[in-house]
N, C-alpha and C positions, 0 to 999 in steps of 0.2 A: 530387520527393521530399517525403515528409511531414515536417512540423515536429513532429508528435506524438512523445511519448517514453513509454517504459515505465519504471516504477520498480519494481524487484523487491526487497522487503525481507524479511529473515529475522531472527528473534530467538528468544531462549530466555526462557521465563517459568516460574518454579518454583512459582508460587502455584496454588491450586486453582481449577478452573473451576466456580464456584458460580452460583446464580441471580443473586446480587448482581453477580458479574463480568459475566454476560451482560447484565443490565439496564444497567450502567454503559457497556458497549460499545455497546449500542443507542443510548444518548444520544450517544456519540462518533461512531457511524456516521451519525446524523442530522446532526451538525455537519459531518462530512466531506463529506456530500452537498451541502452549501451552499458549500463552499470553491471559490473562483474558480480556474478552470483545470483542475480534476479532472473528467474525463469519466466514469470509473468506477473502482471499486475492488473487488477480490475478496479476501475474507478467507480465509486458509488455515491449516491445522494438520495435524500428523502425529499421528494417534491413538496413544496409548500412550507418547508422548514429551513433552518440554517444548518442542518446536519449533513455532513459530507464524510466520506471515508474511502478507504482503499483496502483491498485484500491482496496480499503478495504471496508468491511461492518462491522461496529461496533454496539454493542448493544445500545450504547447511547453516547452522547457527552462527558461525563466525562471520559469514557474509551478511547475515541479517543484522547482527549486532553492530557491525561497522556501518552499514547503511542507515540503520535506525538512529544512531547517534548523530550522524550528519544531517539526516532529514528533519529530525525534531529541532535541531538548532536552526535549520533553514526556516521552518515554520515559525518558530519563536521570533526570528529576526524580522518577519513581516507581520508580527503582532498576533499570530495564532498560538494561543497558550492553553486553550481548553481542549486538551488532547487526552484520549483514552486509548490504550493499545494493549494487545494480548499477543503472546507468542504461543503457537500451538504445535504439538507433534501431530503426526498424521496416522490414522488407522489405514494403512496402505491397502491391505487386502479388501477391507470393506469399501473403501473409496473407489477402488478399481471396479468392483461390481456395479457401482453406480456411475461408471464412465468418467470419473474425475480425471482431469488433465494433469496427471502426475506421472513420474517415471521411475 
């Protein structure tokens, strides 16, 4: 059984998606890429709504919980409090059949 964990995060953001917003998030993405324990992150949004999200793959639950605590505080600090998230285990054998990028 894999020790890797999926973190699925959903949030509402009411602000505009401007070039400044994108530039700031590029800097954030670069810092996330350096976080210990994160294998990958996919940034998501639902066009025409204020729904945004991310799906992460972590090496294990310890890394996920440490990052989750810090990131939720960071979101709260900028006024994003409508957050829903889930931590999932992975059906590794089934996921590999469907070419999931897990290891």
